All heavy atoms as a GROMACS GRO file, in nm:
protein
  510
    1MET      N    1  -1.784  11.366   0.469
    1MET     CA    2  -1.672  11.319   0.545
    1MET      C    3  -1.578  11.238   0.447
    1MET      O    4  -1.626  11.149   0.379
    1MET     CB    5  -1.716  11.226   0.660
    1MET     CG    6  -1.789  11.295   0.767
    1MET     SD    7  -1.826  11.184   0.911
    1MET     CE    8  -1.665  11.179   0.983
    2PRO      N    9  -1.454  11.275   0.449
    2PRO     CA   10  -1.361  11.207   0.353
    2PRO      C   11  -1.344  11.061   0.378
    2PRO      O   12  -1.307  10.988   0.290
    2PRO     CB   13  -1.229  11.288   0.370
    2PRO     CG   14  -1.241  11.350   0.501
    2PRO     CD   15  -1.387  11.380   0.528
    3GLU      N   16  -1.370  11.012   0.494
    3GLU     CA   17  -1.356  10.874   0.530
    3GLU      C   18  -1.467  10.787   0.483
    3GLU      O   19  -1.454  10.661   0.491
    3GLU     CB   20  -1.349  10.858   0.683
    3GLU     CG   21  -1.229  10.926   0.749
    3GLU     CD   22  -1.263  11.064   0.783
    3GLU    OE1   23  -1.378  11.119   0.765
    3GLU    OE2   24  -1.175  11.136   0.842
    4LEU      N   25  -1.568  10.842   0.428
    4LEU     CA   26  -1.690  10.764   0.383
    4LEU      C   27  -1.651  10.650   0.295
    4LEU      O   28  -1.693  10.534   0.322
    4LEU     CB   29  -1.788  10.861   0.310
    4LEU     CG   30  -1.906  10.784   0.239
    4LEU    CD1   31  -1.995  10.712   0.344
    4LEU    CD2   32  -1.989  10.880   0.161
    5PHE      N   33  -1.574  10.670   0.188
    5PHE     CA   34  -1.539  10.562   0.099
    5PHE      C   35  -1.456  10.455   0.164
    5PHE      O   36  -1.471  10.333   0.133
    5PHE     CB   37  -1.488  10.618  -0.034
    5PHE     CG   38  -1.585  10.703  -0.105
    5PHE    CD1   39  -1.568  10.837  -0.117
    5PHE    CD2   40  -1.702  10.648  -0.159
    5PHE    CE1   41  -1.658  10.918  -0.180
    5PHE    CE2   42  -1.791  10.726  -0.223
    5PHE     CZ   43  -1.770  10.867  -0.235
    6ASP      N   44  -1.367  10.492   0.249
    6ASP     CA   45  -1.286  10.392   0.323
    6ASP      C   46  -1.376  10.307   0.415
    6ASP      O   47  -1.354  10.189   0.424
    6ASP     CB   48  -1.177  10.462   0.402
    6ASP     CG   49  -1.068  10.512   0.314
    6ASP    OD1   50  -1.052  10.464   0.200
    6ASP    OD2   51  -0.992  10.610   0.357
    7VAL      N   52  -1.465  10.375   0.487
    7VAL     CA   53  -1.561  10.298   0.580
    7VAL      C   54  -1.638  10.200   0.496
    7VAL      O   55  -1.652  10.081   0.530
    7VAL     CB   56  -1.649  10.393   0.656
    7VAL    CG1   57  -1.765  10.314   0.728
    7VAL    CG2   58  -1.571  10.470   0.754
    8GLN      N   59  -1.696  10.246   0.382
    8GLN     CA   60  -1.773  10.160   0.294
    8GLN      C   61  -1.692  10.040   0.246
    8GLN      O   62  -1.738   9.926   0.251
    8GLN     CB   63  -1.834  10.237   0.173
    8GLN     CG   64  -1.941  10.331   0.215
    8GLN     CD   65  -1.991  10.405   0.085
    8GLN    OE1   66  -1.908  10.446   0.007
    8GLN    NE2   67  -2.119  10.420   0.076
    9LYS      N   68  -1.575  10.066   0.198
    9LYS     CA   69  -1.485   9.956   0.144
    9LYS      C   70  -1.455   9.854   0.245
    9LYS      O   71  -1.468   9.732   0.223
    9LYS     CB   72  -1.356  10.016   0.089
    9LYS     CG   73  -1.376  10.094  -0.046
    9LYS     CD   74  -1.240  10.153  -0.086
    9LYS     CE   75  -1.263  10.239  -0.209
    9LYS     NZ   76  -1.139  10.307  -0.247
   10ILE      N   77  -1.419   9.899   0.366
   10ILE     CA   78  -1.385   9.803   0.474
   10ILE      C   79  -1.512   9.728   0.516
   10ILE      O   80  -1.497   9.604   0.539
   10ILE     CB   81  -1.320   9.882   0.589
   10ILE    CG1   82  -1.182   9.932   0.548
   10ILE    CG2   83  -1.308   9.794   0.715
   10ILE    CD1   84  -1.118  10.030   0.645
   11ALA      N   85  -1.620   9.796   0.538
   11ALA     CA   86  -1.742   9.726   0.582
   11ALA      C   87  -1.784   9.622   0.477
   11ALA      O   88  -1.814   9.503   0.514
   11ALA     CB   89  -1.855   9.825   0.607
   12LEU      N   90  -1.789   9.664   0.351
   12LEU     CA   91  -1.835   9.564   0.246
   12LEU      C   92  -1.733   9.456   0.231
   12LEU      O   93  -1.773   9.337   0.213
   12LEU     CB   94  -1.848   9.643   0.112
   12LEU     CG   95  -1.962   9.746   0.111
   12LEU    CD1   96  -1.957   9.824  -0.012
   12LEU    CD2   97  -2.094   9.671   0.125
   13ALA      N   98  -1.604   9.478   0.244
   13ALA     CA   99  -1.502   9.370   0.227
   13ALA      C  100  -1.514   9.270   0.347
   13ALA      O  101  -1.464   9.161   0.329
   13ALA     CB  102  -1.363   9.434   0.226
   14ASN      N  103  -1.568   9.312   0.458
   14ASN     CA  104  -1.582   9.228   0.573
   14ASN      C  105  -1.717   9.169   0.594
   14ASN      O  106  -1.747   9.124   0.703
   14ASN     CB  107  -1.532   9.297   0.699
   14ASN     CG  108  -1.381   9.310   0.699
   14ASN    OD1  109  -1.316   9.217   0.733
   14ASN    ND2  110  -1.326   9.426   0.656
   15GLY      N  111  -1.805   9.178   0.496
   15GLY     CA  112  -1.937   9.110   0.504
   15GLY      C  113  -2.060   9.200   0.508
   15GLY      O  114  -2.170   9.146   0.522
   16ALA      N  115  -2.047   9.327   0.517
   16ALA     CA  116  -2.166   9.415   0.522
   16ALA      C  117  -2.251   9.396   0.392
   16ALA      O  118  -2.196   9.377   0.281
   16ALA     CB  119  -2.127   9.559   0.537
   17LEU      N  120  -2.378   9.399   0.413
   17LEU     CA  121  -2.472   9.393   0.298
   17LEU      C  122  -2.477   9.530   0.230
   17LEU      O  123  -2.503   9.533   0.110
   17LEU     CB  124  -2.614   9.347   0.342
   17LEU     CG  125  -2.611   9.213   0.415
   17LEU    CD1  126  -2.746   9.187   0.481
   17LEU    CD2  127  -2.578   9.106   0.314
   18MET      N  128  -2.468   9.629   0.304
   18MET     CA  129  -2.468   9.772   0.255
   18MET      C  130  -2.402   9.860   0.356
   18MET      O  131  -2.391   9.825   0.475
   18MET     CB  132  -2.608   9.815   0.223
   18MET     CG  133  -2.704   9.813   0.340
   18MET     SD  134  -2.703   9.942   0.462
   18MET     CE  135  -2.743  10.090   0.366
   19SER      N  136  -2.352   9.978   0.314
   19SER     CA  137  -2.291  10.068   0.401
   19SER      C  138  -2.316  10.212   0.339
   19SER      O  139  -2.295  10.233   0.220
   19SER     CB  140  -2.148  10.041   0.413
   19SER     OG  141  -2.082  10.134   0.501
   20THR      N  142  -2.362  10.308   0.421
   20THR     CA  143  -2.397  10.439   0.366
   20THR      C  144  -2.377  10.544   0.478
   20THR      O  145  -2.369  10.515   0.598
   20THR     CB  146  -2.541  10.440   0.315
   20THR    OG1  147  -2.568  10.561   0.247
   20THR    CG2  148  -2.644  10.422   0.434
   21LEU      N  149  -2.372  10.672   0.432
   21LEU     CA  150  -2.368  10.782   0.519
   21LEU      C  151  -2.511  10.799   0.579
   21LEU      O  152  -2.605  10.793   0.504
   21LEU     CB  153  -2.326  10.904   0.441
   21LEU     CG  154  -2.307  11.034   0.517
   21LEU    CD1  155  -2.187  11.025   0.617
   21LEU    CD2  156  -2.281  11.149   0.420
   22SER      N  157  -2.525  10.824   0.704
   22SER     CA  158  -2.653  10.840   0.768
   22SER      C  159  -2.666  10.977   0.826
   22SER      O  160  -2.576  11.029   0.893
   22SER     CB  161  -2.664  10.732   0.879
   22SER     OG  162  -2.788  10.752   0.949
   23GLY      N  163  -2.769  11.038   0.798
   23GLY     CA  164  -2.787  11.181   0.849
   23GLY      C  165  -2.709  11.283   0.775
   23GLY      O  166  -2.688  11.272   0.655
   24SER      N  167  -2.656  11.383   0.841
   24SER     CA  168  -2.584  11.495   0.776
   24SER      C  169  -2.440  11.469   0.774
   24SER      O  170  -2.364  11.558   0.745
   24SER     CB  171  -2.614  11.623   0.855
   24SER     OG  172  -2.565  11.610   0.988
   25GLY      N  173  -2.393  11.347   0.810
   25GLY     CA  174  -2.249  11.324   0.787
   25GLY      C  175  -2.174  11.283   0.908
   25GLY      O  176  -2.057  11.268   0.906
   26SER      N  177  -2.239  11.274   1.025
   26SER     CA  178  -2.166  11.234   1.143
   26SER      C  179  -2.171  11.087   1.178
   26SER      O  180  -2.105  11.035   1.260
   26SER     CB  181  -2.217  11.318   1.257
   26SER     OG  182  -2.349  11.283   1.284
   27THR      N  183  -2.256  11.012   1.099
   27THR     CA  184  -2.277  10.873   1.127
   27THR      C  185  -2.274  10.789   0.997
   27THR      O  186  -2.325  10.835   0.899
   27THR     CB  187  -2.416  10.850   1.195
   27THR    OG1  188  -2.419  10.928   1.314
   27THR    CG2  189  -2.443  10.708   1.229
   28PHE      N  190  -2.210  10.672   1.003
   28PHE     CA  191  -2.214  10.575   0.896
   28PHE      C  192  -2.305  10.457   0.938
   28PHE      O  193  -2.301  10.421   1.057
   28PHE     CB  194  -2.074  10.521   0.871
   28PHE     CG  195  -1.982  10.634   0.818
   28PHE    CD1  196  -1.887  10.684   0.911
   28PHE    CD2  197  -1.978  10.679   0.690
   28PHE    CE1  198  -1.799  10.786   0.872
   28PHE    CE2  199  -1.890  10.774   0.650
   28PHE     CZ  200  -1.800  10.828   0.740
   29PHE      N  201  -2.374  10.402   0.856
   29PHE     CA  202  -2.462  10.289   0.887
   29PHE      C  203  -2.422  10.175   0.788
   29PHE      O  204  -2.417  10.190   0.670
   29PHE     CB  205  -2.606  10.327   0.865
   29PHE     CG  206  -2.703  10.214   0.875
   29PHE    CD1  207  -2.729  10.156   1.000
   29PHE    CD2  208  -2.764  10.158   0.766
   29PHE    CE1  209  -2.815  10.044   1.016
   29PHE    CE2  210  -2.852  10.045   0.776
   29PHE     CZ  211  -2.876   9.994   0.900
   30SER      N  212  -2.394  10.060   0.844
   30SER     CA  213  -2.370   9.934   0.773
   30SER      C  214  -2.462   9.830   0.818
   30SER      O  215  -2.478   9.808   0.941
   30SER     CB  216  -2.222   9.894   0.786
   30SER     OG  217  -2.135   9.991   0.737
   31LEU      N  218  -2.523   9.759   0.727
   31LEU     CA  219  -2.610   9.654   0.757
   31LEU      C  220  -2.543   9.517   0.736
   31LEU      O  221  -2.485   9.506   0.631
   31LEU     CB  222  -2.743   9.667   0.672
   31LEU     CG  223  -2.851   9.565   0.699
   31LEU    CD1  224  -2.909   9.580   0.841
   31LEU    CD2  225  -2.960   9.579   0.596
   32ALA      N  226  -2.548   9.427   0.826
   32ALA     CA  227  -2.493   9.301   0.811
   32ALA      C  228  -2.568   9.193   0.880
   32ALA      O  229  -2.643   9.221   0.978
   32ALA     CB  230  -2.350   9.306   0.859
   33TYR      N  231  -2.544   9.069   0.849
   33TYR     CA  232  -2.590   8.956   0.928
   33TYR      C  233  -2.520   8.951   1.056
   33TYR      O  234  -2.403   8.994   1.068
   33TYR     CB  235  -2.578   8.822   0.846
   33TYR     CG  236  -2.663   8.811   0.722
   33TYR    CD1  237  -2.605   8.805   0.603
   33TYR    CD2  238  -2.800   8.809   0.738
   33TYR    CE1  239  -2.683   8.797   0.484
   33TYR    CE2  240  -2.878   8.797   0.622
   33TYR     CZ  241  -2.818   8.790   0.502
   33TYR     OH  242  -2.900   8.782   0.388
   34ALA      N  243  -2.584   8.902   1.160
   34ALA     CA  244  -2.528   8.896   1.298
   34ALA      C  245  -2.394   8.822   1.297
   34ALA      O  246  -2.300   8.862   1.366
   34ALA     CB  247  -2.625   8.826   1.390
   35ASP      N  248  -2.379   8.716   1.214
   35ASP     CA  249  -2.255   8.643   1.210
   35ASP      C  250  -2.136   8.723   1.157
   35ASP      O  251  -2.020   8.691   1.185
   35ASP     CB  252  -2.271   8.518   1.126
   35ASP     CG  253  -2.364   8.418   1.181
   35ASP    OD1  254  -2.398   8.424   1.305
   35ASP    OD2  255  -2.414   8.326   1.111
   36ASP      N  256  -2.161   8.830   1.085
   36ASP     CA  257  -2.053   8.912   1.027
   36ASP      C  258  -2.028   9.036   1.107
   36ASP      O  259  -1.927   9.107   1.083
   36ASP     CB  260  -2.090   8.956   0.885
   36ASP     CG  261  -2.100   8.838   0.791
   36ASP    OD1  262  -2.015   8.740   0.809
   36ASP    OD2  263  -2.191   8.834   0.705
   37ALA      N  264  -2.109   9.070   1.200
   37ALA     CA  265  -2.103   9.192   1.277
   37ALA      C  266  -1.971   9.214   1.350
   37ALA      O  267  -1.910   9.321   1.345
   37ALA     CB  268  -2.218   9.210   1.373
   38ALA      N  269  -1.923   9.110   1.417
   38ALA     CA  270  -1.804   9.126   1.500
   38ALA      C  271  -1.682   9.150   1.407
   38ALA      O  272  -1.596   9.233   1.444
   38ALA     CB  273  -1.783   9.001   1.583
   39LYS      N  274  -1.680   9.082   1.295
   39LYS     CA  275  -1.570   9.102   1.206
   39LYS      C  276  -1.563   9.245   1.149
   39LYS      O  277  -1.462   9.306   1.141
   39LYS     CB  278  -1.579   9.000   1.087
   39LYS     CG  279  -1.475   9.008   0.980
   39LYS     CD  280  -1.495   8.896   0.877
   39LYS     CE  281  -1.389   8.908   0.769
   39LYS     NZ  282  -1.413   8.822   0.659
   40ILE      N  283  -1.678   9.298   1.114
   40ILE     CA  284  -1.689   9.432   1.061
   40ILE      C  285  -1.652   9.531   1.168
   40ILE      O  286  -1.580   9.625   1.149
   40ILE     CB  287  -1.833   9.460   1.012
   40ILE    CG1  288  -1.864   9.368   0.892
   40ILE    CG2  289  -1.852   9.610   0.974
   40ILE    CD1  290  -2.011   9.366   0.856
   41HIS      N  291  -1.703   9.510   1.292
   41HIS     CA  292  -1.670   9.596   1.405
   41HIS      C  293  -1.520   9.604   1.428
   41HIS      O  294  -1.465   9.714   1.442
   41HIS     CB  295  -1.742   9.546   1.529
   41HIS     CG  296  -1.727   9.628   1.649
   41HIS    ND1  297  -1.833   9.690   1.702
   41HIS    CD2  298  -1.617   9.662   1.717
   41HIS    CE1  299  -1.789   9.763   1.807
   41HIS    NE2  300  -1.654   9.744   1.819
   42GLN      N  301  -1.454   9.489   1.430
   42GLN     CA  302  -1.314   9.483   1.455
   42GLN      C  303  -1.238   9.551   1.347
   42GLN      O  304  -1.142   9.630   1.374
   42GLN     CB  305  -1.267   9.337   1.467
   42GLN     CG  306  -1.126   9.323   1.505
   42GLN     CD  307  -1.081   9.179   1.512
   42GLN    OE1  308  -1.155   9.086   1.487
   42GLN    NE2  309  -0.958   9.156   1.553
   43ALA      N  310  -1.274   9.531   1.220
   43ALA     CA  311  -1.198   9.591   1.110
   43ALA      C  312  -1.211   9.740   1.115
   43ALA      O  313  -1.111   9.815   1.091
   43ALA     CB  314  -1.248   9.536   0.983
   44LEU      N  315  -1.328   9.795   1.142
   44LEU     CA  316  -1.348   9.938   1.145
   44LEU      C  317  -1.283  10.006   1.263
   44LEU      O  318  -1.223  10.107   1.254
   44LEU     CB  319  -1.503   9.973   1.142
   44LEU     CG  320  -1.573   9.943   1.010
   44LEU    CD1  321  -1.725   9.964   1.028
   44LEU    CD2  322  -1.518  10.030   0.897
   45ALA      N  323  -1.294   9.940   1.376
   45ALA     CA  324  -1.225   9.994   1.495
   45ALA      C  325  -1.073   9.992   1.485
   45ALA      O  326  -1.011  10.087   1.530
   45ALA     CB  327  -1.269   9.907   1.622
   46GLN      N  328  -1.018   9.897   1.415
   46GLN     CA  329  -0.877   9.892   1.394
   46GLN      C  330  -0.831  10.002   1.298
   46GLN      O  331  -0.729  10.070   1.319
   46GLN     CB  332  -0.836   9.758   1.343
   46GLN     CG  333  -0.685   9.743   1.325
   46GLN     CD  334  -0.644   9.605   1.281
   46GLN    OE1  335  -0.732   9.513   1.265
   46GLN    NE2  336  -0.522   9.583   1.256
   47LYS      N  337  -0.907  10.025   1.189
   47LYS     CA  338  -0.866  10.122   1.085
   47LYS      C  339  -0.897  10.263   1.133
   47LYS      O  340  -0.820  10.354   1.098
   47LYS     CB  341  -0.945  10.097   0.958
   47LYS     CG  342  -0.924  10.190   0.848
   47LYS     CD  343  -0.785  10.188   0.794
   47LYS     CE  344  -0.777  10.289   0.672
   47LYS     NZ  345  -0.646  10.296   0.618
   48PHE      N  346  -0.999  10.278   1.219
   48PHE     CA  347  -1.039  10.417   1.260
   48PHE      C  348  -1.038  10.420   1.417
   48PHE      O  349  -1.147  10.424   1.474
   48PHE     CB  350  -1.172  10.451   1.200
   48PHE     CG  351  -1.181  10.444   1.056
   48PHE    CD1  352  -1.243  10.331   0.990
   48PHE    CD2  353  -1.129  10.550   0.979
   48PHE    CE1  354  -1.249  10.330   0.852
   48PHE    CE2  355  -1.139  10.542   0.839
   48PHE     CZ  356  -1.193  10.431   0.778
   49PRO      N  357  -0.922  10.422   1.477
   49PRO     CA  358  -0.920  10.424   1.623
   49PRO      C  359  -0.983  10.538   1.691
   49PRO      O  360  -1.022  10.530   1.811
   49PRO     CB  361  -0.772  10.407   1.653
   49PRO     CG  362  -0.705  10.462   1.534
   49PRO     CD  363  -0.791  10.434   1.422
   50ASN      N  364  -1.002  10.648   1.622
   50ASN     CA  365  -1.065  10.767   1.684
   50ASN      C  366  -1.214  10.772   1.657
   50ASN      O  367  -1.279  10.868   1.706
   50ASN     CB  368  -1.000  10.895   1.627
   50ASN     CG  369  -0.854  10.907   1.664
   50ASN    OD1  370  -0.816  10.867   1.775
   50ASN    ND2  371  -0.773  10.962   1.576
   51PHE      N  372  -1.266  10.677   1.588
   51PHE     CA  373  -1.418  10.664   1.573
   51PHE      C  374  -1.477  10.577   1.682
   51PHE      O  375  -1.409  10.492   1.735
   51PHE     CB  376  -1.446  10.599   1.440
   51PHE     CG  377  -1.428  10.677   1.313
   51PHE    CD1  378  -1.349  10.798   1.320
   51PHE    CD2  379  -1.483  10.643   1.193
   51PHE    CE1  380  -1.332  10.874   1.205
   51PHE    CE2  381  -1.463  10.710   1.080
   51PHE     CZ  382  -1.386  10.836   1.083
   52ARG      N  383  -1.602  10.601   1.712
   52ARG     CA  384  -1.674  10.510   1.801
   52ARG      C  385  -1.755  10.411   1.708
   52ARG      O  386  -1.830  10.455   1.629
   52ARG     CB  387  -1.773  10.589   1.889
   52ARG     CG  388  -1.701  10.668   2.000
   52ARG     CD  389  -1.791  10.737   2.095
   52ARG     NE  390  -1.855  10.841   2.019
   52ARG     CZ  391  -1.966  10.907   2.067
   52ARG    NH1  392  -2.026  10.875   2.176
   52ARG    NH2  393  -2.017  11.007   1.993
   53VAL      N  394  -1.732  10.284   1.731
   53VAL     CA  395  -1.796  10.186   1.649
   53VAL      C  396  -1.892  10.114   1.739
   53VAL      O  397  -1.856  10.065   1.844
   53VAL     CB  398  -1.695  10.084   1.589
   53VAL    CG1  399  -1.763   9.980   1.505
   53VAL    CG2  400  -1.586  10.162   1.503
   54PHE      N  401  -2.016  10.107   1.700
   54PHE     CA  402  -2.124  10.037   1.775
   54PHE      C  403  -2.180   9.928   1.692
   54PHE      O  404  -2.197   9.934   1.574
   54PHE     CB  405  -2.240  10.135   1.809
   54PHE     CG  406  -2.201  10.254   1.896
   54PHE    CD1  407  -2.166  10.375   1.839
   54PHE    CD2  408  -2.194  10.238   2.036
   54PHE    CE1  409  -2.133  10.483   1.918
   54PHE    CE2  410  -2.161  10.347   2.109
   54PHE     CZ  411  -2.128  10.470   2.054
   55THR      N  412  -2.208   9.818   1.758
   55THR     CA  413  -2.286   9.704   1.695
   55THR      C  414  -2.419   9.695   1.766
   55THR      O  415  -2.426   9.678   1.887
   55THR     CB  416  -2.205   9.577   1.711
   55THR    OG1  417  -2.080   9.588   1.648
   55THR    CG2  418  -2.279   9.459   1.643
   56LYS      N  419  -2.524   9.708   1.693
   56LYS     CA  420  -2.660   9.700   1.742
   56LYS      C  421  -2.737   9.586   1.674
   56LYS      O  422  -2.702   9.551   1.565
   56LYS     CB  423  -2.732   9.835   1.718
   56LYS     CG  424  -2.664   9.951   1.778
   56LYS     CD  425  -2.674   9.943   1.924
   56LYS     CE  426  -2.609  10.068   1.995
   56LYS     NZ  427  -2.599  10.059   2.131
   57THR      N  428  -2.837   9.534   1.737
   57THR     CA  429  -2.925   9.436   1.676
   57THR      C  430  -3.054   9.491   1.639
   57THR      O  431  -3.099   9.599   1.694
   57THR     CB  432  -2.946   9.319   1.771
   57THR    OG1  433  -3.006   9.366   1.888
   57THR    CG2  434  -2.813   9.246   1.809
   58LEU      N  435  -3.124   9.437   1.545
   58LEU     CA  436  -3.259   9.478   1.503
   58LEU      C  437  -3.357   9.395   1.584
   58LEU      O  438  -3.344   9.278   1.614
   58LEU     CB  439  -3.278   9.456   1.355
   58LEU     CG  440  -3.183   9.540   1.262
   58LEU    CD1  441  -3.214   9.501   1.114
   58LEU    CD2  442  -3.208   9.686   1.280
   59ASP      N  443  -3.474   9.465   1.606
   59ASP     CA  444  -3.586   9.400   1.670
   59ASP      C  445  -3.700   9.379   1.572
   59ASP      O  446  -3.753   9.471   1.522
   59ASP     CB  447  -3.631   9.493   1.788
   59ASP     CG  448  -3.749   9.436   1.863
   59ASP    OD1  449  -3.808   9.333   1.825
   59ASP    OD2  450  -3.796   9.503   1.964
   60ASN      N  451  -3.727   9.254   1.542
   60ASN     CA  452  -3.828   9.224   1.439
   60ASN      C  453  -3.971   9.235   1.492
   60ASN      O  454  -4.063   9.222   1.423
   60ASN     CB  455  -3.805   9.085   1.387
   60ASN     CG  456  -3.686   9.080   1.296
   60ASN    OD1  457  -3.648   9.175   1.232
   60ASN    ND2  458  -3.617   8.968   1.302
   61TYR      N  459  -3.990   9.262   1.626
   61TYR     CA  460  -4.118   9.257   1.678
   61TYR      C  461  -4.173   9.397   1.721
   61TYR      O  462  -4.289   9.412   1.740
   61TYR     CB  463  -4.120   9.163   1.803
   61TYR     CG  464  -4.080   9.022   1.770
   61TYR    CD1  465  -3.952   8.977   1.801
   61TYR    CD2  466  -4.172   8.940   1.704
   61TYR    CE1  467  -3.911   8.853   1.759
   61TYR    CE2  468  -4.129   8.816   1.669
   61TYR     CZ  469  -4.009   8.772   1.697
   61TYR     OH  470  -3.968   8.641   1.658
   62GLY      N  471  -4.084   9.495   1.740
   62GLY     CA  472  -4.130   9.625   1.773
   62GLY      C  473  -4.190   9.629   1.915
   62GLY      O  474  -4.156   9.537   1.991
   63ILE      N  475  -4.276   9.722   1.939
   63ILE     CA  476  -4.339   9.734   2.075
   63ILE      C  477  -4.449   9.631   2.084
   63ILE      O  478  -4.530   9.620   1.993
   63ILE     CB  479  -4.392   9.877   2.096
   63ILE    CG1  480  -4.276   9.979   2.093
   63ILE    CG2  481  -4.471   9.882   2.226
   63ILE    CD1  482  -4.318  10.124   2.097
   64THR      N  483  -4.447   9.562   2.196
   64THR     CA  484  -4.555   9.463   2.215
   64THR      C  485  -4.616   9.496   2.351
   64THR      O  486  -4.551   9.546   2.442
   64THR     CB  487  -4.505   9.316   2.216
   64THR    OG1  488  -4.407   9.300   2.316
   64THR    CG2  489  -4.444   9.280   2.079
   65SER      N  490  -4.748   9.470   2.365
   65SER     CA  491  -4.812   9.491   2.494
   65SER      C  492  -4.824   9.362   2.571
   65SER      O  493  -4.835   9.252   2.517
   65SER     CB  494  -4.953   9.551   2.470
   65SER     OG  495  -5.031   9.460   2.402
   66LYS      N  496  -4.813   9.378   2.702
   66LYS     CA  497  -4.830   9.258   2.783
   66LYS      C  498  -4.970   9.261   2.840
   66LYS      O  499  -5.013   9.359   2.900
   66LYS     CB  500  -4.723   9.264   2.904
   66LYS     CG  501  -4.584   9.254   2.850
   66LYS     CD  502  -4.489   9.257   2.963
   66LYS     CE  503  -4.351   9.236   2.916
   66LYS     NZ  504  -4.250   9.228   3.026
   67SER      N  505  -5.041   9.160   2.817
   67SER     CA  506  -5.182   9.151   2.860
   67SER      C  507  -5.192   9.104   2.998
   67SER      O  508  -5.119   9.032   3.052
   67SER     CB  509  -5.265   9.053   2.772
   67SER     OG  510  -5.256   9.097   2.639
   0.00000   0.00000   0.00000
């Protein structure tokens, strides 16, 4: 995707720790601290209005069983 380098530059300039193409080219993945996520989301959504920008959180515990 030709937008890859623009997405990376914007994400990194707004606090992303890393940004890369994910899968076969339909998804970009940027990793950031929670405090920077909204800024990155806003910058990407503004630059690429035809893209869907999602902000997700990581789960450090995985699946847990309830006893």
